[in-house]
N, C-alpha and C positions, 0 to 999 in steps of 0.2 A: 504494500500500500504506500502510496506517495505521501510524504510528510507535508503537513500544512506549512505554508509560508509564515514565519513568525512575525513578519512585518504586517501581513494581512490581519493576523490575530490581534496584534497591538492596536492597529487602526480601528478594528471593530470594537475592542474594549474601550478605546478612547471615545468613540462616538456614543457608546452605551452610557458612559459616565457623564458625558457632556449633556446628553438628553435626559438623564435621570434627575429627579428633583432631590437634590442633596441639601437638606436644611441645616442651618448652622445658627448657633446662638451668637449674639453680639454683646460683648462686654462694653458697658458704657463708661466713659471717663468720669472721675469724681465730679459731683455737681458743685456748682458755685454756691458757697454758703457764707461768704464774707465779702466785705467791701461792696462796691456797686451802689445802686440806688437804695435809699432808705425806705422803710415801709410806708411812712406817711406820704412821701413823694410818689411812691408806686400807687397808693390809694388815689391820689390826686389825678394820676395819669391813666388809671384803670378805665378801659373802654372796650366796646365791641366794634371791631373794624367793619366798615360798610363793605358789602359784597363787591362793589366796583373797585374798592381800594385794596382788595386782597392781593398781597404781593406775590411775586413769582420767584423771588430770590431764594437761595438755598440756606435753610436753617442748619447750623452745624450740629454735629453729633454731641458736642459739649453743651450747646444750648438745649437740645432735646433732653439730654441727661438732667439738666437743672429743672426743666419743665416737669418731667416725670417724677423726679424726686419731690418737687413741691406738691404734686398731686397725691402721692401716697408713699413717700419714702421714709426711711427710718431716720430719726433725728436725735434719739436718746437711747443708745444701746440697742438691745435686741427686741425690746417691746416698747417702743415709743415712736409714734408717727407724726407727720406734719399735719394730720387731720384727726379729729376726735372719732374714736371707735366705741360703739356700745359695748359695755361690759369688759372693756379692755381687750376685745378680740382682735385678731389680725384682720386686715382689710377684707370685707365681704362684697366689695365691688372690684371688678377687674378692668384694667385699662389696656386696650389694644391700640396698636399704632399701625396705621395704613401709610405706606411709603411708596416711592417710585419702584423700589426693588422688592416689595413684598409686604406681607402682613405679619405682625409680631405681637406677642403678648409681653407686657411688662412684668418682670419678675422682681418684686420689691426686695426679696431676701438677698438675691445676688446682685441687685441693681444692674440688670442685664435685660436684653431683648431676646425672647425665644421665638425663632422663626417658625411660622405656621404654613406659609405658602410664599411663592415667588411672584404672585399676581399683583398688579397695581389696581387696587379697587377704590382709590381715593374718590373717583368720580361717581361711584355706584352707591355709596352709603347714605347720601343725603339728597334731598330734592333740589337744592340750590346748585346751579352749575358752577358757581365760583369756588365751591368747596374743593373741587378737583385741582384747582390751581395752587392750593397751599402746598407747602413743602412736606408737611405731615398732617395727618388727620387722626385725632384721638377719639376712640369710641369707649364710652363708659357703660358697663353692663353689670347686672347683678351676678353674684357667684352663688348658685344654689347650695353648694356644699357649705360655704361660709355662712349663709343665712340659717342653715340648720342648727348652727351652734348658738344662735340667739335664744335667750330664755323665753321671750315673748314672741311666738311665731305669728300671732295675729298682727303684730306691728312690724314684722320683719321687712316688708316692702317699704314701709314708711322710713325705717332706719336707713335703708339703702338710698332712698331719695335724699334724705338729709345729708348722708355722707357724700353723695355726688355733688350736692350743693357746695359743701366745704371744699371738695377736691377741685371743682371747676373754678371756684373763687381763687384758690391758690394758684391755679394755672393763669388766671387773669393777672394776678399780682406779679408772678414770675415773668410773664410775658411783657408786662409794662416795664419791669426792671431791666429786662434784656432788650427792650425796644423792638419787640416782636408784635405781630398782630394776631388776634384770635377772636373767636365769637362763639357763644353758646348757641347750639342749634338743636331744636327738638323735632324738627320736620325730617325724620329719618325714613329710609327705605328698609323696613324691618326684615323683609324676606331676603334682601340682598345682603344685609349685615349677617343674618343667621347663616347664610350659605358661605359668605366670604370668610367669616371668622370661625366657623364650625362650632358655634356656641353649644354648650351642653343643654340637655332638656331642662326646662325651667328657668334658664337664664333670660333676662329681659334687658334689652338695650334701653338706656335712659337718656343719654345725651351724646352729641358729637361736637367736637371742637377742632376746627382747622387751625393750624399754627403756621404762620407765614412771616416772611421778612420783606 
């Protein structure tokens, strides 16, 4: 039997791996937590950017790191977050990031992005066309497993909505301090989000925030 050409085998394997969806986590640089704009100045500058003014510049990975840390990062050891959590529980709201190069889930423990897909879904998650122009789009959704840990299950969804309010306000303030644009959006495409993010059963998207420069 004639031996197979090793060059052909190598090329076939290369094509296979190139076409395969190889997911990878992204380690985020340390968030900015000192210097910069003061909290009262950030409150003064806090605003929702108008759709027509949504920038198309590239938000850096360092800026995204600070935005995500502000939303639900650790700021006091292993059990202290930038937002209030009922009963001192870990975050029961998940932040996903839609980017040009894929969809990611923010892992607050590792301060990293976990890649879920390589699809650009920025323009699919909300009704407004300007959302797709943003550098990143944050999607806030309930974590069913996290909500199970709450003592008062009848108020679990309310707790999640309150938490999203705190998280999104922190994003506003961090964006103001970094001179970025953002906007709270409730007009979402729920089916598209469910499909793009692969949300578990019982998870409910609450808000979308594009982040732009």
